[in-house]
Structures are given as C-alpha cells and as structure tokens.
C-alpha positions as CSV (number, residue, x, y, z in Angstrom):
1,M,-42.8,-3.5,14.7
2,I,-43.6,-0.5,16.8
3,K,-41.6,1.7,14.4
4,I,-43.6,0.4,11.5
5,I,-46.9,1.2,13.2
6,V,-45.7,4.7,14.2
7,F,-44.5,5.2,10.6
8,I,-47.9,4.1,9.1
9,F,-49.7,6.3,11.6
10,L,-47.6,9.3,10.7
11,I,-48.2,8.7,7.0
12,L,-52.0,8.4,7.5
13,S,-52.1,11.5,9.6
14,I,-50.2,13.5,7.0
15,I,-52.7,12.4,4.3
16,I,-55.8,13.0,6.4
17,F,-54.8,16.4,7.8
18,G,-53.0,17.3,4.6
19,V,-56.3,17.1,2.7
20,D,-58.0,19.2,5.3
21,F,-55.2,21.8,5.2
22,Y,-55.3,21.9,1.4
23,F,-59.0,22.7,1.4
24,Y,-58.5,25.2,4.3
25,I,-55.9,27.1,2.3
26,L,-58.0,26.9,-0.9
27,N,-61.1,28.3,0.8
28,R,-59.2,31.0,2.7
29,Y,-57.5,32.6,-0.3
30,C,-59.8,31.7,-3.2
31,R,-61.8,35.0,-2.8
32,Y,-58.8,37.2,-3.2
33,H,-59.8,40.2,-5.3
34,I,-63.3,38.7,-5.8
35,G,-65.7,40.8,-7.9
36,R,-63.1,43.1,-9.4
37,W,-63.8,43.3,-13.1
38,K,-62.9,46.0,-15.6
39,N,-66.1,45.5,-17.6
40,Y,-69.0,43.2,-18.4
41,D,-67.3,41.6,-21.4
42,E,-64.2,40.6,-19.4
43,W,-66.4,39.0,-16.7
44,L,-68.5,37.2,-19.2
45,N,-65.5,35.7,-21.1
46,K,-64.1,34.4,-17.8
47,I,-67.5,32.9,-16.9
48,K,-67.7,31.2,-20.3
49,N,-64.0,30.0,-20.2
50,I,-64.5,28.3,-16.8
51,S,-67.7,26.7,-18.0
52,I,-65.8,25.2,-21.0
53,K,-63.0,24.0,-18.7
54,W,-65.4,22.4,-16.4
55,T,-66.9,20.2,-19.2
56,K,-63.7,18.3,-19.1
57,K,-63.6,17.9,-15.3
58,T,-66.6,19.1,-13.4
59,P,-65.9,20.2,-9.8
60,V,-67.5,18.1,-7.1
61,V,-70.4,19.6,-5.1
62,K,-69.8,17.8,-1.9
63,M,-72.6,16.2,0.0
64,T,-71.4,17.2,3.5
65,D,-70.7,20.5,5.2
66,N,-67.9,18.8,7.1
67,N,-64.5,20.5,6.8
68,R,-62.6,18.1,9.1
69,L,-61.3,14.6,8.4
70,M,-62.6,14.9,4.8
71,V,-60.7,11.8,3.6
72,I,-62.9,9.7,5.8
73,D,-66.0,11.1,4.1
74,M,-64.4,10.3,0.8
75,I,-63.6,6.7,1.8
76,N,-67.2,6.2,3.2
77,G,-68.8,7.6,0.0
78,K,-70.2,10.7,1.9
79,Y,-68.3,13.3,-0.1
80,K,-69.6,12.9,-3.7
81,N,-72.9,11.8,-5.2
82,N,-73.4,11.1,-8.9
83,N,-77.0,12.3,-8.8
84,I,-75.9,15.8,-7.6
85,Q,-73.1,15.8,-10.3
86,S,-75.7,15.0,-13.0
87,W,-77.5,18.2,-12.6
88,Q,-74.3,20.2,-12.3
89,V,-73.2,19.0,-15.7
90,G,-76.8,19.6,-17.0
91,G,-76.6,23.3,-15.9
92,L,-73.2,23.8,-17.6
93,L,-74.5,22.3,-20.9
94,L,-77.6,24.6,-20.8
95,G,-75.3,27.6,-20.3
96,L,-73.0,26.7,-23.2
97,C,-76.0,26.0,-25.3
98,E,-76.5,29.8,-25.6
99,C,-72.9,30.2,-27.0
100,N,-72.4,30.4,-30.7
101,D,-68.6,30.1,-30.9
102,K,-66.7,27.1,-32.1
103,E,-64.9,26.5,-28.8
104,S,-68.1,26.2,-26.9
105,K,-69.7,23.9,-29.5
106,D,-66.7,21.7,-29.5
107,A,-66.8,21.5,-25.7
108,I,-70.5,20.5,-25.8
109,N,-69.9,17.8,-28.5
110,K,-66.9,16.3,-26.6
111,L,-68.9,16.2,-23.4
112,I,-71.9,14.5,-25.0
113,V,-69.5,11.9,-26.5
114,K,-68.2,11.2,-23.0
115,L,-71.8,10.7,-21.7
116,I,-73.4,8.9,-24.6
117,D,-71.7,5.9,-26.4
118,K,-71.7,5.2,-30.1
119,D,-74.9,3.2,-29.8
120,G,-76.8,6.0,-28.2
121,N,-76.8,4.6,-24.7
122,W,-75.6,6.2,-21.4
123,V,-71.9,5.4,-20.8
124,T,-72.8,5.4,-17.1
125,K,-76.5,4.7,-16.6
126,P,-78.3,7.1,-14.3
127,T,-80.3,5.8,-11.3
128,N,-82.4,8.8,-10.3
129,I,-84.6,11.4,-11.8
130,D,-81.9,14.0,-11.3
131,C,-80.8,12.8,-14.8
132,G,-83.8,14.7,-16.3
133,L,-82.0,18.0,-16.3
134,L,-78.9,16.5,-18.0
135,S,-81.1,14.6,-20.5
136,Y,-82.9,17.9,-21.3
137,A,-79.6,19.6,-21.9
138,I,-78.3,16.8,-24.2
139,L,-81.5,16.7,-26.1
140,K,-81.4,20.4,-26.7
141,N,-77.8,20.2,-27.9
142,S,-78.0,17.0,-30.0
143,K,-77.9,17.1,-33.8
144,D,-79.1,13.5,-34.1
145,Y,-82.3,12.8,-32.0
146,K,-82.5,9.2,-33.3
147,K,-79.0,8.4,-32.3
148,I,-79.4,9.4,-28.7
149,K,-82.9,8.0,-28.3
150,P,-81.9,4.9,-26.3
151,A,-80.3,7.1,-23.6
152,M,-83.3,9.4,-23.6
153,D,-85.7,6.4,-23.4
154,Y,-83.7,5.1,-20.4
155,S,-84.2,8.5,-18.6
156,I,-87.9,8.3,-19.4
157,E,-88.0,4.7,-17.9
158,I,-86.6,6.1,-14.6
159,I,-89.2,8.8,-14.5
160,E,-92.0,6.3,-15.3
161,K,-90.8,3.9,-12.5
162,N,-91.2,6.8,-10.1
163,M,-94.8,7.6,-11.1
164,C,-97.2,7.4,-8.2
165,E,-100.9,6.9,-8.1
166,D,-101.6,10.6,-7.6
167,G,-100.0,11.3,-11.0
168,M,-96.9,12.8,-9.5
169,V,-93.3,11.6,-9.9
170,A,-91.6,10.8,-6.7
171,Y,-88.0,11.9,-6.2
172,T,-87.0,8.4,-5.0
173,S,-88.0,5.1,-6.6
174,D,-90.2,4.2,-3.6
175,K,-93.7,4.9,-4.8
176,N,-95.0,4.9,-1.2
177,V,-92.8,7.7,-0.1
178,D,-94.7,10.5,1.6
179,E,-93.0,13.4,-0.1
180,R,-93.4,15.3,-3.4
181,Y,-90.4,17.6,-3.9
182,V,-90.3,20.9,-5.8
183,D,-86.9,19.8,-7.2
184,T,-88.7,17.3,-9.4
185,L,-90.4,20.1,-11.4
186,G,-87.0,21.5,-12.6
187,F,-85.5,18.1,-13.1
188,I,-88.2,16.5,-15.3
189,C,-90.8,18.9,-16.6
190,P,-88.8,20.6,-19.4
191,F,-87.3,17.3,-20.4
192,L,-90.7,15.6,-20.6
193,Q,-92.1,18.4,-22.7
194,L,-89.1,18.4,-25.2
195,Y,-89.1,14.6,-25.4
196,S,-92.8,14.7,-26.2
197,N,-92.3,17.2,-29.0
198,I,-89.3,15.5,-30.6
199,Y,-90.5,11.9,-30.3
200,G,-94.2,12.4,-30.7
201,E,-95.2,11.1,-27.3
202,E,-98.0,13.4,-26.2
203,R,-98.7,11.7,-22.9
204,F,-95.3,13.0,-21.5
205,S,-96.5,16.5,-22.2
206,K,-99.5,15.9,-20.0
207,I,-97.4,14.3,-17.3
208,S,-95.2,17.4,-17.3
209,L,-98.1,19.8,-16.9
210,E,-99.6,17.6,-14.2
211,Q,-96.5,18.0,-12.0
212,I,-96.8,21.8,-12.2
213,N,-100.6,21.9,-11.7
214,Q,-100.5,19.7,-8.6
215,Y,-97.6,21.6,-7.1
216,N,-99.4,24.8,-7.7
217,K,-102.4,23.3,-5.8
218,Y,-100.7,21.8,-2.9
219,G,-97.1,23.0,-2.7
220,L,-97.4,26.8,-2.6
221,L,-97.9,29.0,0.4
222,Y,-101.5,30.3,0.5
223,D,-102.0,33.6,-1.4
224,T,-98.3,33.6,-2.5
225,Y,-96.2,31.8,-5.1
226,L,-93.6,30.6,-2.6
227,P,-93.1,26.8,-3.0
228,N,-92.4,24.6,-0.1
229,H,-89.4,22.2,-0.3
230,A,-91.9,19.4,-0.4
231,Y,-95.5,18.4,0.6
232,N,-97.2,15.3,1.9
233,P,-99.4,13.7,-0.9
234,N,-101.7,12.1,1.7
235,N,-102.6,15.0,4.0
236,K,-101.5,17.7,1.5
237,L,-99.5,19.4,4.3
238,P,-96.2,21.2,3.7
239,L,-92.8,19.6,4.5
240,G,-89.8,21.9,5.1
241,V,-89.5,25.6,4.3
242,Y,-91.4,27.9,2.1
243,G,-89.3,30.1,-0.1
244,W,-86.1,28.1,0.0
245,G,-84.0,29.8,-2.7
246,R,-83.0,26.9,-4.8
247,G,-86.4,25.3,-4.4
248,V,-87.8,28.5,-6.0
249,A,-85.2,28.0,-8.7
250,W,-86.4,24.4,-9.4
251,Y,-90.0,25.7,-9.5
252,V,-89.3,28.5,-12.0
253,I,-87.1,26.2,-14.2
254,G,-90.1,23.9,-14.3
255,L,-92.4,26.7,-15.4
256,I,-90.3,28.7,-17.9
257,D,-88.4,25.9,-19.7
258,T,-91.6,23.8,-20.0
259,Y,-93.4,26.9,-21.4
260,I,-90.6,27.4,-24.0
261,E,-90.8,23.8,-25.2
262,M,-94.7,23.7,-25.4
263,K,-96.7,23.9,-28.5
264,D,-99.3,26.6,-28.7
265,S,-102.4,25.5,-26.8
266,D,-104.9,26.6,-24.1
267,E,-102.7,24.9,-21.6
268,K,-99.7,27.1,-22.7
269,L,-101.8,30.2,-22.2
270,I,-102.6,29.1,-18.7
271,L,-99.0,28.4,-17.9
272,K,-98.1,31.8,-19.4
273,Q,-100.4,33.6,-16.9
274,N,-98.9,31.4,-14.1
275,I,-95.4,32.6,-15.1
276,K,-96.4,36.3,-15.1
277,N,-98.0,35.9,-11.6
278,V,-94.8,34.3,-10.3
279,A,-92.6,37.0,-11.9
280,D,-94.6,39.8,-10.5
281,S,-94.6,38.2,-7.0
282,Y,-90.9,37.5,-6.8
283,I,-89.8,41.0,-7.7
284,N,-90.8,41.9,-4.1
285,Y,-88.1,39.6,-2.7
286,Q,-85.1,41.0,-4.7
287,R,-82.5,42.4,-2.4
288,E,-81.3,46.0,-2.9
289,D,-78.0,44.7,-4.3
290,G,-79.8,42.6,-6.9
291,G,-79.5,39.2,-5.3
292,F,-82.0,36.7,-4.0
293,G,-81.8,35.0,-0.7
294,S,-81.2,31.4,0.3
295,I,-84.6,32.0,1.8
296,L,-86.3,34.3,-0.6
297,Q,-88.4,36.3,1.9
298,N,-85.4,36.7,4.2
299,E,-83.3,39.5,2.5
300,R,-80.4,39.0,5.0
301,T,-79.6,35.7,3.2
302,Y,-78.0,35.3,-0.2
303,D,-77.5,32.5,-2.7
304,S,-75.9,32.7,-6.1
305,S,-77.5,29.6,-7.4
306,A,-81.0,31.0,-6.8
307,T,-80.0,34.4,-8.1
308,A,-78.5,32.9,-11.3
309,V,-81.7,30.9,-12.1
310,L,-83.9,33.9,-11.4
311,A,-81.7,36.0,-13.7
312,Y,-82.4,33.5,-16.4
313,F,-86.1,33.3,-15.5
314,Y,-86.6,37.1,-15.7
315,S,-84.6,37.3,-19.0
316,R,-87.0,34.8,-20.5
317,C,-90.0,36.7,-19.0
318,Y,-88.8,39.8,-20.7
319,E,-88.8,37.9,-24.0
320,I,-92.4,36.6,-23.4
321,F,-94.0,39.7,-22.0
322,E,-91.8,42.6,-23.2
323,I,-92.0,44.2,-19.8
324,Q,-88.9,46.3,-19.1
325,R,-89.0,45.7,-15.4
326,Y,-88.3,42.1,-15.9
327,L,-85.1,42.9,-17.8
328,E,-84.0,45.2,-15.1
329,V,-84.5,42.5,-12.5
330,S,-82.4,40.1,-14.5
331,N,-79.6,42.6,-15.0
332,K,-79.5,43.5,-11.3
333,C,-79.2,39.8,-10.6
334,L,-76.2,39.5,-12.9
335,Q,-74.6,42.6,-11.4
336,K,-74.8,41.0,-8.0
337,I,-73.3,37.7,-9.3
338,K,-70.5,39.7,-11.0
339,S,-69.6,41.1,-7.6
340,V,-69.2,37.6,-6.1
341,T,-67.3,36.1,-9.0
342,R,-63.7,35.1,-8.3
343,I,-60.9,36.4,-10.4
344,T,-60.7,32.9,-12.0
345,G,-64.3,33.4,-13.3
346,K,-65.9,31.0,-10.8
347,V,-69.3,32.2,-9.4
348,D,-69.1,32.0,-5.6
349,W,-71.6,32.0,-2.7
350,C,-73.7,29.2,-4.0
351,Q,-75.5,27.2,-1.3
352,G,-74.3,23.6,-1.0
353,D,-76.3,20.5,-1.4
354,T,-79.4,20.0,0.8
355,K,-79.1,17.2,3.3
356,A,-82.8,16.5,3.9
357,I,-86.2,18.3,3.9
358,G,-85.6,21.6,5.7
359,V,-82.0,20.7,6.4
360,H,-80.1,23.1,4.2
361,S,-76.4,23.5,3.7
362,Q,-74.4,26.1,5.6
363,T,-71.6,25.9,3.0
364,F,-71.5,28.6,0.3
365,D,-69.0,27.9,-2.5
366,I,-68.8,27.4,-6.3
367,M,-71.4,25.3,-8.2
368,P,-71.2,24.3,-11.9
369,F,-75.1,24.4,-12.1
370,A,-75.1,28.1,-11.1
371,Q,-72.1,28.8,-13.4
372,G,-74.2,27.5,-16.3
373,F,-77.3,29.4,-15.5
374,T,-75.3,32.6,-15.0
375,L,-73.9,32.1,-18.5
376,R,-77.3,31.3,-19.8
377,A,-78.8,34.5,-18.5
378,A,-75.8,36.7,-19.3
379,L,-75.7,35.6,-23.0
380,I,-79.4,36.1,-23.5
381,N,-79.2,39.6,-22.0
382,L,-76.1,40.4,-24.0
383,E,-78.1,40.1,-27.2
384,R,-80.3,43.1,-26.0
385,K,-77.4,45.5,-25.3
C-alpha cells in the first residue's frame, strides 16, 4: 500500500513539476535571436503566417502571473478564461481582415464556421461583453449578414442586459456595480455602430456614442486625453491608473473604429475632432525607440499590445487627416514591434491579463490580440510604401 502511495505521489510530482519545467524552458529560450529580420516583407509574412496558424488553435493568455504549480491553477480554473480568449480571437480576425490572399480568407471562413453554426447561432454562447470585439470582427468578415444575425442578436442581448441607468454599459452583468471600465469602449462601441448600420437599428449607434461621450466627460485625466482604467458612476471619481497602456488601446479602438463605421453626421465631425486631439496628445508619449509604455506617461515601461493598437490608430489617423507625422508615428511603432518579434513570427513583450482595477500583470509574453493588430497596422501601411 505504501509503495502504491509513493508511486502515485511520484507520478503526480512528475506531472506538476514537469509542466512547470516545460514552461520554464519555453520562456527561457523562446527569445533566441529575437528581432533579427532581413527585411520588412520577411517579418510581415511571418506575422501573417502565425496569425493564420493561430486561427486553428489560439494560444491561451493566462489569467495568472503564477509560474509555479501551474497544473493546480489549470485544475482550479484559474489559468484560462473564455472571455479573455474571445477578444484574442477577435483581434486575430481583424488583422486577417486586411489580407487579400486566399490562404487568409480561407482561414477566416474556417474560423467563423467553428464559431457560428449552420443556423447562425454561436456554437459556444458568450456570457460577457468581451464578445463584442469578436462579434465586430465576424460581422466585418461575413458575406451573409442575415445568416449570422441570430449570433449577433445574442451579443446585443448581452450588451443590453448590462445597460445601466446612467446610459453606460457595465462590464459585468451586475447593474449596480460601481465601475465603468475603459475596456468597454473597445469591446462594444465599434460593434454597436456596425450592427446599427447593417441591421438598421439606429438606437445602437446612439448607445455607442453615449459610451464615448460619458467616458470623455468622467474617465479622462483633467486637461489630458489619458483615460483611467475605470471610474465610479456615483461620485465620478477615478478608479485605478491613468494612462494604462492597454486601457489607452481600448479607448482609441472605441474612437477610431466607431468613427470608421459611422455614417456622415454632425456627431461624426465631433468624433473626428476628438480623434485628432487624442492623436496629437499621445505623440508626446512615444518612446525614442517607437514603442509605447505599459503606463503611457512612463517611458521606462513598454507594452507591445498598446504599441500595436496605437500603430493601427495612427495609420487610420493618417488616412483621415493626411498628416505625415501620424504615419511616421505608426511606422516607428511597427519598427519597435519588429525588434521584439520572435524568429517564429510571434510578437513578444505584451502585458498579460489585468487581475483587477489597478492590479496589472507583471508577465510580458505573446498575445494573439496584439498579433492581429500588428498585422492590421502593418498591412495598411504597406499599401502606402
């Protein structure tokens, strides 16, 4: 009996510490020859090929920073979160959306088939507004809007259930929650705007703009365009950190992609000016090497996920305003990202998932979302070369 117990203990120890050792070796040697590229085209092809590969099996962005006894986190459900994975896939799809080759289009179609069944419903129903980014990506890539409408309606239902009395959409389903997150702008605003245009539901366009307007009013640092991670809707006081890099990314995704989907109107002109003010402001925070920080105003920090989104943001700003400086900012971002791309084509140094308001990850690794936005920006800029 004792021998059996010892044997079982040894097997469990091998499994538990074996997993830890695997990730240790992987993290130790994955950056071998990082950033060594012959030219821009070689780098871009690698970025695209990895993005296509990841549509088949998207890497997990882990919930925890823990690097010890990881099997226990996996068993307890503290390693992976489907909500996080939703916007990872959404970012990948948005990147591949800019590709015109057959391989990319086939990858997109196969992924959508995996996500949406033959009746137009979600294969796995989402539970959180994170699904807004993925829904937006699918809606942009779909050839049959009527067929996927049941799934899109389901995403809209989730957003509507999270609507609060102040007109803002809460991140969680608890309408009494005392937080309004900047993440929500990136997740839902472009989707609501596109849904409004395609299905003729004007009220969702208004809801989209209301999120942006209220966040501009209560969520930005006075006399700057730096968003806080969240704010309290009751006392209008900030919660967390101003200028968190990926929070800035969610903010500018909300602005720029909503603008792109909007029909011409007075509201669109107002948003256009908002975008220009933001673009002019954030130039001051770009690091000398072209990157942006995990805290934007702290140039000693760096985050590839924030840098990738801002590369995309400035590429679109150049399209809108035809100001050469914006294109230069975008290209500098991409040069920095190129220098931190592994030889496999995986963009590195992306800040991991946030644990709570103001509690940011200390893990910097790969992230499919950032991979997609890098591809998105790089392909748009390639057209101008």
